[in-house]
N, C-alpha and C positions, 0 to 999 in steps of 0.2 A: 677153466680155472686160471686166474691171472698169475703169471710168473712173478715172483718176488725176488728182489736182491736184498739180502740181509747182511749185516756186518757184525763181526765179533772182534772185540778188542779187550785187552787185559793188561793191567799193571799189577805189580806185586804188593803195593801198599796203598792205603788211602791218601798218603801224602804225595804220591806220584801222580802225574797228569797224563791224560789220554790224548792231549791235543795233537801230538805228532802222529800218532796212529790214526786218529780220525782224519787228519789232513791228507795222509797218504791214500786213504780209501776214497775220500771225496774227489781227490785229484784224478784217481784212476777210473772211478765208475760214477761220479756224481753223488748226489745224496741218496743213500740206500732207503729202502722202504721201512726198514726197522734196524735199530741199533741194539746190540746186546753187549753189556759192559761188566766185566768182573774186576774186582779189586782184591786179589789174593795171589799168593805165590804160585808158581808153575807146578810145584809139587803137591799142592793142596788137592784133595779129592772133593772138597766142598766148593764147587764153582756154580753158584745158583744161576748166573746168566747163561752159562753153557747149557745147563740142564733145561732152562726155559727155551733156549734156541732149538735144541734137539726136539723138544715137544712142538715147537711152532712151525718148523719148516715142513713143506710138503713137496711132493713130486713136481719137478720142473723148476724149483727154486735154486738160487745160487747163493752160496755163502762166500763172503769175501773176508779174508783175514790178512793183516799186515805181514805176518811171517809164521812159519810153522811152529816156532817155539811159543807163540802166543796162544795157539790152539791146544797143543798137546804137552804132557809132562815128560814124555819119553818117546822113543821110536815105536815100541809096542803100542803105546797109547795112541800115537799118530796113525799107525796102521788100523787100529780098531775103530777110531772115529771116522776116518776117511772111508773105510770099507762099509761101515754102517750107513753113512750118508749116501754113498753111491748106490747101495742096494735099495735105498728108499727113493732113488731117482733124483737125488740132490747133487749139484755140482759144488766143488770146493776149489776156491781160487786163492792162491798164496802170492801176494804181491812181491815180496822181497825175492823169493825164489823164481818168480815169473812162470809159475806152473798152475795149470787148471786140471783137476781130476774130475772127469765127467762120469755120469752114470753108465752102467753096463759092466760087463765082465772086464776085470782088470788084466791087462796083458802082463807078461813076465817083465817086460822092459819098464812099464809104468810103475809096477810095484818095486822094482829095483831102484828106480829113480826116486821114488817116495822115500825108501829106506835110506838111500845115500844122503839126500838132502836133509832128511830128518836127523840123521847122525851128525851131519855138519852143524846144524843148528844147535844140537845138544852139546857138541864139542865147544862151539863158540861160547855157549852159556857157561860151561865149566871153566873156560879160560878167563872169562870176566870175573867169576867168583874168586878164582885164584889170584888175579891181579888185585882185586879189592882187598883180599886177605893179606897179601904181601904189603900193600900200601899201608894198611892199618898197623901191621907188625912193625914196619919201618918207622911210622909216626910215633908209635908207643916207645920204640927204642930211643928215639930222639927226644922223647918227653913232650911232644907237641900234639899228641892225639887227645881230643876232648870228647869224642863220641858225637852222637847226634844231638844237636841243640834242642832245648825244650821249647815247645810252642807256647807254653803257659808259664807265667811267673808264679812264684810261691803265693803271692797275694791272690792271683786269679784261681789257683788251685784251691785255696782255702775258701774263697767265695763260692766256687763250684760245689765244694763239699757241703757247705752250709745249705745251698739250694737243694742239693740231692737229699740231705737230711730232712729238709722241709717238705719233701714229696714232689719236687719238680722233676719231670722225666729227664733221664740222662740225655736223650736225643735232643731235647729242647735246650738244655744247658750247653751242650756241645755246639748247637747251631748258633745260639746267642754269642758264644765265645769265638765263633769263626773257626772251629777245629772239627775234625772228624769225630765220630762217636767212639772209635777205637782209641784215639788219643785221649779223649776225655775219660774213658773208662780206666785207662792206665793211670791217669793223674789222680782220679778219685780213689782208686784202689791202691795207689802207691806201687805201681808195677812199671817195668821197662825203664824208661828214662827218669821216671819219678819214683824209683824203688827206694830212694833214701827218705821219701816222705812218709809220714805216718798214715797208715791205712784207715779208711773209714770203717767203723764197726757196723 
């Protein structure tokens, strides 16, 4: 059986881009045999690409991930995923941390290292969220915070709603407008950044 190198990357929203993560992987290992890409928050339990990857990999394969916080929601989740993959004979390589966890019985030291590095990644993530929250609070206090800009103008939103009412699939309307399906859904339904708009019945 041929050994495969597969890559897993993740961003939190459809509006974010995977280019930097993809570049870090190709620079480190070249073009992997298969890419698995999720667009969801780290706390989400619905990660279809991760589920597909877990079903796809076989003994002898290697999974390459930009960093631990891209793969796991928390330290316990990290332990569970890495242990599961190692038991199945799959290696897991984290580029940012510079660590590879190979199949076989995990030594106490390797498990300690995994936990420490995972905790550091989780701590860094919480600091980033705190800094973002503080920045937003300061901007609101100064009266300069405007929130996330809308990708669609009111005219585009109304046109999109008319097309959806006419039976055009939402995914097609989103594609034609050059936005993600989730953005178009919010616009059509009057949610998120478009909450002030009238919702389609």
